[in-house]
C-alpha positions in Angstrom: 100.6 85.8 113.5 104.0 86.7 112.1 104.9 90.3 111.3 107.8 91.4 109.1 110.7 92.9 110.9 110.3 96.0 108.7 107.1 97.0 110.5 109.0 99.1 113.0 106.2 101.7 113.5 103.4 99.3 112.8 102.9 97.5 116.1 99.7 95.7 116.9 97.8 94.9 120.1 94.5 93.5 120.9 91.8 96.2 120.9 88.5 96.6 122.7 85.2 95.2 121.5 83.3 97.5 119.2 79.9 97.5 117.5 81.6 96.6 114.3 83.7 93.6 115.5 84.0 91.4 118.5 87.8 92.0 118.8 90.4 94.0 116.9 94.0 94.5 116.2 95.1 98.0 117.0 97.8 99.9 115.1 99.5 101.4 118.1 101.6 99.9 120.9 104.9 98.0 120.6 103.6 94.5 121.2 101.8 91.8 119.3 99.0 89.5 120.5 97.1 87.0 118.5 93.4 86.8 118.9 90.8 84.2 118.3 88.9 85.2 115.1 85.4 86.5 115.9 82.3 85.2 114.3 81.6 88.3 112.3 84.6 88.5 110.0 83.4 89.6 106.6 81.9 87.1 104.2 80.8 87.3 100.6 78.1 85.3 98.9 75.6 83.0 100.5 77.1 80.1 102.3 80.7 81.4 102.0 83.0 80.7 104.9 86.0 83.0 105.0 89.2 81.6 106.5 89.5 82.3 110.2 92.7 80.4 111.1 96.3 80.4 110.0 97.8 82.7 107.4 94.5 83.1 105.6 92.8 84.4 108.7 90.8 87.6 108.4 91.6 89.7 111.5 89.6 92.7 112.7 91.7 95.9 112.9 91.5 99.3 114.6 93.7 102.4 114.3 95.2 103.9 117.5 98.5 105.6 117.5 100.3 106.5 120.8 100.1 110.1 122.0 103.9 110.2 121.9 103.8 109.8 118.1 101.5 112.9 117.8 103.6 114.9 120.2 106.7 114.0 118.2 104.9 115.1 115.0 104.0 118.5 116.4 107.6 118.9 117.7 109.0 118.2 114.3 106.7 120.6 112.6 107.6 123.4 115.0 111.3 122.7 114.4 111.1 122.9 110.6 114.1 124.6 109.0 112.5 126.7 106.3 114.0 127.6 102.9 113.9 131.1 101.5 110.9 132.2 99.5 110.7 131.2 95.8 111.9 133.9 93.5 108.8 133.8 91.3 105.2 134.7 91.8 103.8 131.3 90.8 104.4 127.6 91.4 106.9 127.1 88.6 109.7 126.5 91.1 107.6 124.1 93.2 105.3 124.1 96.2 105.2 127.7 97.4 106.5 128.8 100.9 103.2 130.6 101.8 101.2 127.4 101.3 103.6 125.3 103.3 103.8 127.9 106.1 100.0 127.9 106.5 99.8 124.1 106.2 102.4 123.7 109.0 100.7 126.3 111.2 97.3 124.5 110.9 99.0 121.1 111.3 100.8 122.1 114.5 98.1 124.2 116.2 94.7 123.1 115.0 94.7 119.7 113.4 93.4 116.7 115.4 94.4 113.3 114.1 92.1 111.6 116.6 89.1 112.8 114.5 90.6 110.9 111.5 91.1 107.8 113.6 87.4 108.0 114.5 86.4 108.2 110.9 88.5 105.2 110.0 87.3 103.2 113.0 83.7 104.0 112.1 84.1 101.4 109.3 84.9 97.7 109.6 88.6 97.2 109.0 90.6 94.0 108.7 94.0 92.5 108.1 94.9 89.3 106.2 98.1 87.9 105.0 98.5 87.4 101.2 101.7 86.2 99.6 103.7 86.9 102.7 102.4 90.5 103.3 99.7 91.7 105.7 97.0 93.5 103.7 94.8 96.0 105.4 91.3 96.6 104.0 88.0 98.2 104.8 85.0 96.0 104.1 81.5 97.4 104.2 78.5 95.3 103.2 75.3 97.0 102.0 72.1 96.3 103.7 70.4 96.2 100.3 69.8 92.8 98.7 71.8 91.9 95.6 74.5 94.4 96.2 77.3 94.2 93.7 80.8 93.7 95.3 83.4 96.2 94.2 87.1 96.4 95.2 88.4 100.0 95.0 92.1 100.7 94.9 93.9 104.0 95.7 97.1 105.3 94.2 100.0 107.6 95.3 100.0 109.9 97.2 96.6 108.6 98.1 95.4 106.1 100.7 92.1 104.5 101.9 91.3 108.0 103.3 90.6 109.0 99.7 87.7 106.5 99.4 86.0 107.1 102.8 83.6 109.6 101.4 82.2 107.2 98.7 81.5 104.3 101.1 78.1 105.7 102.2 76.9 106.6 98.7 77.9 103.2 97.3 76.7 101.0 100.1 73.5 103.0 100.9 72.5 104.7 97.7 69.0 105.4 98.8 70.3 107.8 101.4 72.3 109.6 98.7 69.9 110.1 95.8 70.3 106.6 94.3 68.3 103.4 94.0 68.6 100.3 96.1 69.3 98.5 92.8 72.6 100.4 92.6 74.0 99.2 95.9 77.5 97.9 96.4 79.4 95.9 98.9 82.7 97.8 99.2 86.2 96.5 99.7 89.0 99.1 100.0 92.5 97.7 100.5 95.7 99.6 101.3 98.4 98.9 98.7 101.4 96.9 100.0 103.9 99.4 101.5 101.1 102.0 101.9 99.1 102.9 105.0 98.4 100.1 107.3 99.4 97.2 105.0 102.7 95.5 105.5 105.9 96.7 103.8 107.3 94.1 101.4 110.9 93.1 102.4 111.7 91.6 99.0 111.3 92.9 95.4 108.6 92.0 93.0 105.5 93.8 94.4 104.5 95.4 91.1 100.9 96.1 89.9 100.7 92.6 88.4 101.5 90.9 91.8 99.2 93.3 93.6 96.4 92.4 91.2 96.9 88.7 91.9 96.7 89.5 95.6 93.4 91.4 95.1 92.0 88.4 93.3 93.0 86.2 96.3 91.4 88.8 98.7 88.1 88.8 96.9 88.0 85.0 96.8 89.0 84.9 100.4 86.0 87.1 101.2 83.8 84.6 99.4 82.8 86.8 96.5 82.1 84.9 93.2 81.0 87.8 91.1 82.4 91.3 91.5 83.8 94.5 89.8 86.9 96.6 90.4 87.6 100.3 90.3 90.7 102.5 90.5 92.6 105.6 89.5 96.4 106.3 89.4 98.1 103.1 90.6 94.7 101.9 91.4 93.9 101.9 87.7 97.2 100.1 87.0 96.3 97.3 89.5 92.7 97.2 88.3 93.6 96.8 84.7 96.1 94.0 85.6 93.2 92.3 87.4 91.2 92.6 84.2 94.1 91.1 82.2 94.2 88.1 84.6 90.5 87.5 83.8 89.9 85.8 87.1 86.6 83.9 87.6 84.1 86.4 89.0 85.5 89.7 87.8 83.0 91.0 85.3 84.2 94.5 84.6 86.2 97.5 85.7 85.7 101.3 86.2 88.5 103.8 86.0 88.8 107.5 86.6 92.4 107.6 85.2 92.4 105.3 82.2 95.4 104.1 80.2 94.4 105.1 76.7 97.2 107.1 75.0 97.6 105.8 71.4 101.0 104.8 70.1 101.2 107.7 67.6 100.4 110.2 70.3 102.9 108.7 72.7 105.6 109.0 70.0 104.8 112.6 69.4 104.9 113.4 73.1 108.2 111.5 73.5 109.8 113.5 70.6 108.7 116.8 72.2 107.4 118.0 68.9 104.1 119.5 67.9 100.9 117.4 68.1 99.5 115.6 65.0 97.4 117.9 62.9 94.3 115.7 62.7 93.4 115.8 66.4 89.9 116.7 67.6 89.4 119.4 70.2 89.2 116.9 73.0 92.2 115.1 71.7 94.2 118.3 71.4 93.2 119.3 75.0 94.4 115.9 76.3 97.6 116.2 74.3 98.4 119.6 75.7 97.7 118.4 79.2 100.1 115.5 78.7 102.8 117.6 77.1 102.8 119.9 80.1 102.9 117.0 82.5 105.8 115.2 80.7 107.8 118.4 80.5 107.1 119.9 84.0 105.4 117.3 86.2 107.4 114.1 86.2 110.2 114.9 88.5 108.7 113.2 91.5 108.0 110.0 89.5 111.5 109.9 88.0 113.1 110.1 91.5 110.8 107.5 93.0 111.1 105.3 89.9 114.9 105.3 90.0 116.1 106.1 93.6 113.3 105.7 96.1 115.6 104.8 98.9 117.3 108.1 98.6 114.2 109.9 100.0 115.3 109.9 103.6 114.3 113.5 104.0 110.6 112.8 103.6 110.8 110.1 106.2 112.4 112.5 108.7 110.6 115.8 108.1 106.8 116.0 108.1 106.8 119.3 106.3 109.1 117.9 103.7 106.8 114.9 103.3 103.8 117.2 102.9 105.5 119.3 100.3 106.6 116.2 98.3 103.0 114.9 98.3 101.5 118.2 97.4 103.7 118.5 94.3 102.2 115.4 92.7 100.4 117.2 89.9 99.8 120.9 89.2 96.0 121.0 89.3 95.8 119.1 92.6 98.4 121.3 94.1 96.5 124.4 92.9 93.3 123.1 94.6 95.2 122.4 97.8 96.9 125.8 97.7 93.6 127.5 97.4 92.2 125.5 100.3 95.1 126.7 102.5 94.6 130.2 101.3 91.1 130.1 102.8 88.8 128.8 100.0 86.6 125.7 100.3 86.2 123.5 97.3 86.1 119.8 97.3 88.6 119.3 100.1 89.2 120.8 103.5 92.5 121.5 105.3 91.8 118.5 107.6 91.1 116.3 104.6 94.5 117.0 103.2 96.3 116.6 106.5 94.5 113.4 107.3 96.2 111.8 104.3 99.6 113.3 104.9 99.5 112.4 108.6 98.6 108.8 107.7 101.8 108.6 105.6 103.8 110.1 108.4 102.5 108.0 111.2 102.8 104.7 109.3 106.3 105.7 108.1 105.5 104.7 104.5 106.9 107.6 102.5 109.8 105.4 101.1 108.0 102.1 101.1 105.2 103.5 99.1 107.6 105.2 96.7 109.1 101.8 95.8 106.0 100.9 93.7 107.3 103.4 91.1 110.6 101.4 91.1 108.9 98.1 91.0 106.6 98.8 88.1 107.9 98.3 84.5 104.5 99.0 82.9 104.1 101.8 80.4 101.7 103.7 82.6 99.3 105.4 80.1 99.6 102.9 77.3 96.6 100.6 76.5 97.1 97.2 77.9 94.7 95.2 75.9 91.9 94.9 78.4 89.0 92.9 76.9 86.6 92.9 79.9 83.8 95.5 80.0 85.3 98.9 81.0 83.6 102.1 82.3 85.5 105.4 82.0 84.9 108.7 83.9 87.1 111.5 82.5 87.6 114.3 84.9 88.7 117.8 83.7 91.5 118.4 86.2 93.0 114.9 85.9 96.6 114.7 84.6 94.9 114.2 81.3 91.2 114.1 80.3 91.0 110.9 78.2 88.9 111.6 75.1 86.1 109.2 74.2 87.9 108.3 70.9 91.0 107.2 72.8 88.9 105.2 75.3 87.0 103.4 72.5 90.3 102.4 70.9 91.9 101.2 74.2 88.8 99.4 75.5 86.9 97.4 72.9 84.1 96.7 75.4 83.6 100.3 76.6 80.2 100.2 78.4 80.2 103.7 79.8 82.1 106.9 79.1 81.4 110.3 80.6 83.3 113.6 80.5 82.7 115.4 83.8 82.5 119.1 84.4 84.4 119.1 87.7 86.9 117.0 89.6 90.5 116.0 89.4 93.1 113.4 90.2 91.6 112.5 93.6 88.0 112.1 92.3 86.6 110.0 95.2 88.1 112.5 97.7 87.2 115.8 95.8 83.9 114.8 94.3 82.6 111.7 96.1 78.9 112.1 95.0 79.9 112.5 91.4 82.3 109.5 91.4 79.7 107.3 93.2 77.1 108.3 90.6 79.6 107.4 87.8 80.3 104.0 89.4 76.6 103.3 89.6 76.1 104.2 86.0 79.2 102.5 84.8 78.4 99.2 86.4 74.7 99.2 86.0 74.7 97.0 82.8 77.0 94.5 84.5 74.7 93.6 87.4 73.4 90.1 87.4 
């Protein structure tokens, strides 16, 4: 196989045989060895024969970083040059020093990345080249008959780690309070430039191109009928898949829909008061968006205009963590409470699993480039005509009202306004999101 020269920290070697695959590629040592494709690479529908040779080969994959990378990480955390404390008693100046001090202390002295590797390697992982870029993905087939295939896409600053908690409830619903009739085969890819996927060396990898790659991936896996799910950039990619209307894609589910009507967008852009005819739910969403546009867009503006300038977050693990934590106010508030000793939705190790993945794969800047690549109006309706299911979480950047969802998606087959959960729904509330996906896609099963 051929690896891009940009994969300086993403070196592969042949791994040992496991219960999940006959052979594997390991994300670890600085050498590359091609392997004969095993007989149990993932397949889709009956009689499908996924490619096992050449650029279309599906190659088993395992995660294993050298001990030296982990030693270097702890050394860098210990050597952090700390700023002075913020001069306010809230987060209005950014991620607070006390939160970062406690995060760094736990990261350096208690956190164990090997546990995260074990969680990742407990699931079948694979690599395949699409459009010149290696795409990493998790693929878990249900043991229940007639399982509905779903491709689930993460966003930023997320990763496949976000979705690990929903694999069990989706593939084995009877063990999680569901019915065998609600089972899914689950495909979870890493976005290009994110996690274990390759880093594009040319421009053009926007959500439209990624959507085309995901269509190729599902076809390569042999699936002829499937659904798609996503939030954040995952929704942007998923909606673009729907706009492509590829054979086999029968509907989508989103936990961060693009539904903002033009008149609302204009009012927000002008910075003026909201329209006077808004319902309570619409006014709540408007206020959320107004706050986000005025106080929460700094990270996106920098990554959308000057992603290559972010050398600091490639060089400092604490700097990277702070940048990722500052994504949105409600997610940061949850994470700050976790590092203050509370337990709600996420654990300290959950949070550090995701940050450490970005650090070890050296993808802080390559992932940021997606903001530069995309020219799509993020929250504007795109004209999706396939069936759509929407789950509106209260602590998302905005909680999409039913009225906006109905206008944006003419074939809205499911809408539910949840009582808990935020931007990282699969991570924070996996049972809730899994139940939403079951309900949202139930009418689309063959």
